[in-house]
C-alpha positions, -999 to +999 in steps of 0.1 A: +219-044-108+242-019-093+227-020-058+227-053-039+193-069-037+193-068+001+200-031+002+174-024-025+148-045-007+152-028+026+153+006+010+120+000-010+102-016+019+111+011+044+102+039+020+068+023+013+061+018+050+070+054+057+048+066+029+019+045+042+022+058+077+026+094+065-005+091+043-024+077+073-012+104+097-021+131+073-057+121+079-055+144+110-058+173+086-094+163+081-084+139+053-071+166+030-034+157+035-042+121+028-059+129-005-030+153-014-003+126-008-022+099-027-026+123-057+010+133-055+022+097-055+000+089-085+014+119-103+050+108-096+044+073-109+027+087-140+055+111-145+081+083-143+062+062-168+059+092-192+096+100-188+107+064-194+082+061-224+099+091-240+132+072-239+118+038-249+121+023-214+085+021-203+084-016-208+114-021-185+098+001-158+065-019-162+084-052-158+101-038-127+068-026-111+046-056-122+056-081-095+053-059-065+033-028-077-002-043-075+000-049-037+023-019-030+000+006-046-031-010-031-015-009+004-007+028+001-043+035-011-056+014+018-035+034+043-049+065+026-084+052+031-076+046+068-063+082+070-094+095+053-115+075+079-096+094+107-103+127+089-140+118+086-141+110+123-128+145+130-153+161+106-184+141+116-178+127+151-214+114+154-226+106+189-190+108+204-169+138+211-143+146+185-115+133+207-133+100+213-142+097+176-106+104+167-093+078+192-117+051+179-109+058+143-071+060+149-072+027+168-091+009+140-068+025+114-037+012+132-051-023+129-053-017+091-017-003+091-004-035+108-017-056+079-005-030+054+030-030+069+032-068+069+021-069+032+046-042+023+075-061+039+069-089+015+066-064-013+100-051-004+115-085-008+098-090-041+110-056-053+146-063-041+150-098-054+125-105-082+118-071-098+153-061-108+163-096-120+163-096-158+161-134-159+125-134-146+101-134-175+071-110-176+046-139-172+062-149-140+062-113-127+025-110-136+017-143-119+036-132-087+020-098-087-016-109-093-012-139-070+001-118-042-026-092-048-053-119-046-036-131-013-039-096+000-076-094-009-082-127+008-062-116+039-081-083+042-115-100+036-108-125+063-106-156+042-070-164+053-077-167+090-112-180+088-131-150+100-154-151+070-163-188+076-187-181+104-168-158+127-184-125+138-177-096+115-156-068+128-177-039+141-169-006+126 
């Protein structure tokens, strides 16, 4: 606990939001940049777990990531999916011109990024205040992580704001 929780929280949430936007924007490279960045982030996380496992600290890293990692990693993958959607709109524009298809896909992707950004802000606070606290037991971290992940799924499926209870589905 060398870094104050507020500084750590803002640092983590701003980094994750930047990565999410970057992954989305790389969709303009026909989706290839998006897939590259998602793969690179997965490789980095795996390398960190391998390195800490060699030094007997993988459990500590797991405890740190557990409370916020489920939603954080899901949000980055969702932003990547939105970027891949933009890339697909460029590759297969369908009945629209490429410019129109790109504009439509980018607009729909930005709606997804708003939800991702809001979810990542809460992840940042969890990562700054709960994850580095050695007093929080693993079961509590798992409960927070899985509970927040289930909330994210409910939010994105439309259960939170009642869209799925009779409202019209979003046209894609």
